Phi, psi and omega in degrees: 000130183287142175282132184246037180282128182210166179220171179281167175300320181300319179291318178301318179293326176298320177300318181294312181296326184276348182289155172300149184309322183291343180258348187301313182295318178298312180299319179297316179300313183291314182289333184262354179235335186080014180292149172296149181299314180300320179294317179297323179291336180272355182290147177241172185309318182290348180281349186248130175233091181294322180300328181261359184053048178223157173210161177256118182263125180288150175286152181232343187242316184216168177298330178302331182259025178303171184315133178216152180280138176225158176277150172249124177300136187301331182300337184278345186308312180300334182273352182250354185300331179296341181278354180301331185267002180290132179296152186307321183263000182274147177299141178294318183231078185289151172080004180258153177239160177301313183292322178295318179294318179296318180295318180292321178300318178296319179296316178297317178302319178296319179295327180271358186057038173248102187266155173057039177236110185261167175300324179298327180294342178300329176301318180289326178298315178300311183298315181293315180297317179295319180296317179294335178273002177091010179290150184283161175300325180295317179297317180295318179298319177297318182296315183272353181055057177222180184281150176298322179302313180299313180299314180297321180293317185280321190250011181299331183275005177253130174208175183295332183257353182228112169181101179262359182263008185299146178248038182283071183284323187266147173232169180297334180291326182257009177289142180296142182278340179229155179299144175285154176268116180250126179241146177293140179283000000 
């Protein structure tokens, strides 16, 4: 059974703003595309097209998941502008690891009092938000590079008029105006 933990765009943006500078671009990529963390860490400069709000996400598990184009949610653009200068063959986010990113994401979540929300859950946030916005199962499947059957099975109960389980606690009005200071414990 798929885990359906998700958050609003406002909460995802809070995670990005509250992250240490070295993690901001990675968090923005994952939260705004639904890419797997390993795939985002494998991206290089030529994979990102900020003018078109698209990127090519490398496959990480099978040939079926080979590089594919995905949309970047527009809210992430200000958090990705520093990546404009990355050379075509250079890593977008050098020196980071999956485990380090997961640990920092958990730390940021604790500071924001958003519990049990992992970087992996960002995939579900994209799928739920897109489904609630009326996007098709096919579009969501292309974005997440998974089967239409899987998307339809997991997200069929989400639509723009039905969802009482939303955890949309944050709004733009209560979003912090400045980044939080996160220190290593």
